[in-house]
C-alpha positions in Angstrom: 37.2 8.0 33.5 34.0 6.2 31.5 31.6 9.4 31.3 34.4 11.5 30.2 35.1 9.1 27.4 31.3 8.7 26.2 31.3 12.4 26.4 34.1 12.4 23.3 32.6 9.7 21.7 29.1 11.8 21.7 30.8 14.6 20.1 32.8 12.8 17.7 29.9 11.1 16.4 28.5 15.2 15.8 31.3 16.2 14.2 31.0 12.9 11.6 27.8 14.0 10.7 27.7 17.7 10.0 30.7 18.4 9.3 31.2 15.9 6.0 32.2 17.4 2.4 29.8 19.9 1.2 27.3 18.7 -1.5 25.5 16.2 -3.0 26.3 12.9 -4.1 25.3 11.0 -7.4 22.2 9.3 -6.2 19.4 10.8 -4.3 16.8 8.2 -2.8 14.1 10.0 -0.4 10.4 9.5 0.4 7.1 12.3 0.9 4.0 13.0 2.6 1.6 15.5 0.7 -1.5 17.0 1.8 -3.6 19.1 -1.4 -6.5 20.9 -0.6 -10.3 19.1 -2.1 -11.2 19.7 -5.6 -14.3 20.9 -4.7 -15.5 21.9 -8.7 -19.1 20.5 -8.8 -19.3 22.9 -11.8 -24.0 23.2 -13.0 -24.8 19.5 -10.7 -28.2 20.6 -9.2 -27.7 23.3 -6.3 -29.6 22.1 -3.8 -27.8 18.8 -4.2 -24.1 20.7 -4.9 -25.1 22.5 -1.2 -25.7 19.8 1.0 -22.7 18.2 -0.4 -20.4 21.2 0.1 -21.6 22.0 3.3 -21.3 18.7 4.9 -17.5 18.9 4.1 -16.7 22.0 4.8 -13.0 21.1 5.0 -10.5 22.4 2.9 -7.1 19.9 3.4 -8.0 16.6 2.2 -5.9 14.9 -0.6 -3.1 13.0 0.3 -0.2 11.8 -1.2 2.6 9.7 -0.5 6.0 8.1 -2.2 9.3 7.3 -2.9 11.9 8.1 -5.8 15.1 6.8 -6.5 17.4 9.6 -8.4 20.6 9.8 -10.2 22.5 12.6 -10.7 23.0 14.1 -14.1 24.5 17.2 -14.2 27.1 19.2 -11.5 28.1 22.7 -12.4 29.0 24.5 -8.5 26.9 25.3 -7.0 23.9 23.7 -9.3 22.9 19.5 -10.3 20.4 18.1 -11.3 19.1 14.6 -10.2 17.0 12.3 -13.3 14.5 9.8 -11.1 12.0 7.3 -10.5 9.4 6.4 -8.7 6.2 5.2 -6.8 3.0 7.6 -6.0 -0.2 6.5 -3.8 -3.0 9.2 -3.8 -6.7 9.1 -1.3 -8.9 11.8 -2.3 -11.6 11.8 0.4 -14.0 14.5 -1.0 -17.7 12.8 -1.7 -18.7 13.7 -5.5 -20.6 12.9 -7.7 -19.6 10.5 -10.9 -21.1 9.0 -13.9 -21.4 5.7 -13.3 -21.8 4.4 -16.2 -18.0 5.2 -17.4 -17.2 2.0 -15.8 -19.6 0.1 -17.3 -19.8 -2.5 -20.4 -22.3 -1.4 -23.8 -25.2 -2.6 -22.9 -24.9 -3.3 -18.9 -28.3 -3.2 -17.2 -28.0 -0.2 -14.4 -30.1 2.9 -13.8 -29.3 6.1 -15.2 -28.7 8.3 -11.7 -25.8 10.0 -10.5 -23.9 7.9 -8.0 -21.5 9.3 -4.7 -17.6 8.7 -5.0 -16.3 9.0 -2.1 -12.1 7.8 -1.3 -10.5 7.6 -4.7 -7.4 6.4 -4.3 -4.4 6.0 -7.1 -1.4 4.3 -7.8 1.0 6.2 -10.2 4.4 6.2 -11.5 6.7 9.7 -11.7 9.5 10.5 -13.8 11.4 13.5 -12.7 13.9 16.0 -13.7 15.1 17.5 -10.2 17.7 20.3 -9.3 19.1 21.7 -6.5 20.9 25.4 -5.6 23.1 25.5 -3.2 22.5 28.7 -1.1 26.0 27.5 1.7 27.1 25.1 3.7 23.2 23.2 4.5 20.9 24.9 2.5 19.6 24.0 -0.5 16.2 25.5 -2.9 14.8 23.3 -5.8 12.9 22.9 -8.5 11.4 19.8 -10.3 9.6 19.4 -13.0 7.5 16.1 -12.8 5.2 13.7 -15.2 2.8 11.7 -13.2 2.1 8.1 -15.3 -1.6 6.7 -13.5 -1.2 3.0 -13.6 -4.5 2.2 -11.0 -7.2 3.4 -9.0 -9.7 2.6 -7.4 -13.2 3.3 -5.8 -14.1 2.3 -2.3 -17.1 3.4 -2.0 -20.3 4.3 -3.4 -24.2 5.2 -2.3 -26.3 3.4 -4.0 -24.1 1.0 -5.2 -24.7 -1.6 -6.6 -22.7 -5.1 -7.6 -19.6 -3.5 -10.4 -18.9 -1.6 -6.8 -16.2 -0.8 -5.5 -14.8 -0.8 -8.7 -10.7 -0.8 -9.4 -8.8 -1.1 -12.7 -5.4 -0.7 -13.7 -4.0 0.9 -16.9 -1.1 3.1 -18.3 -1.7 6.7 -19.3 0.0 10.0 -18.7 -1.9 12.1 -15.8 0.2 15.3 -15.1 2.9 17.4 -15.6 3.5 19.3 -12.2 6.3 21.9 -11.7 7.3 22.3 -8.3 9.8 24.5 -5.6 11.4 24.1 -2.2 13.7 25.0 0.5 16.2 22.0 1.7 18.6 21.3 4.5 21.3 19.3 4.3 22.6 16.8 7.5 25.5 14.7 7.3 23.7 12.8 4.2 19.9 13.7 5.1 18.0 16.0 3.2 15.1 17.5 4.8 13.2 19.4 2.5 9.5 21.3 2.3 8.3 21.5 -1.3 5.3 23.1 -2.9 3.6 23.0 -6.1 3.2 25.9 -8.4 1.9 24.6 -11.9 0.2 21.1 -12.9 -1.4 20.6 -16.0 -3.3 17.3 -16.1 -5.7 15.4 -17.7 -9.6 15.6 -16.9 -10.6 12.4 -14.5 -13.4 11.6 -17.1 -14.6 9.5 -13.9 -16.0 12.6 -11.8 -15.7 15.4 -14.7 -18.2 14.8 -17.6 -20.8 15.7 -19.8 -23.7 14.1 -17.0 -23.0 16.3 -14.1 -22.3 19.0 -17.2 -18.8 20.1 -17.8 -18.5 23.0 -20.0 -14.7 21.8 -20.8 -16.3 18.5 -22.5 -14.5 19.5 -25.8 -10.6 19.7 -23.7 -8.5 16.5 -22.5 -6.4 19.3 -21.0 -6.5 21.6 -18.0 -4.7 23.9 -16.3 -5.5 23.7 -12.6 -3.4 23.5 -9.7 -5.3 22.8 -5.5 -2.9 24.1 -2.6 0.0 21.0 -2.2 2.6 20.9 0.0 5.2 17.6 0.9 7.7 17.3 3.0 10.4 15.1 1.5 13.1 13.1 3.5 16.2 11.6 1.6 19.4 10.4 2.0 22.2 10.6 -0.9 25.9 9.2 -1.4 
């Protein structure tokens, strides 16, 4: 008798999860983990050193992302709904690359002219996003997200030939990128699981790693279009 009661209880619990009213709630809180292809552009950095760096770091992937976001519904029309939200993101790039350490020094501060090698470049960002869903059926949604991220903190953990000024970190507040992402999402009760891919990325050129010292041909630019492959797995809760 106990087994029958337990079986009925499990069946009712599954039905309660899977057979709730369709559509999304007014709020969505989500977390994402992402992986991105390394930005290995070195431009005209001295060829022997350039080839050595690329050869010793053959990995295609190696820039990692983690973030949390809270969103509020702002529009609902039949199968279409959109949410506006704010979040906090973390990025870690592990590709070792040359950078101009003098970018971080005060005028007149003594140091050598040699480039240092940057490793474990971390950023903390605050993304503002508009996320739209279109219902394909009872549980499937496609989504599009337009997001702009503000850089609030960055740090360099390690450099070769480092001096007392490194490791380096700084707080700031500046617009860092504008991105467009597309995704496929599955709703199970109040949970939403999605796989998203970035399809466009307009970003501010990071002068810490792209500058005249490494013979960057874009020294007259502030922004650029660049979109290394990036995929994010998201898990959200809606109510």
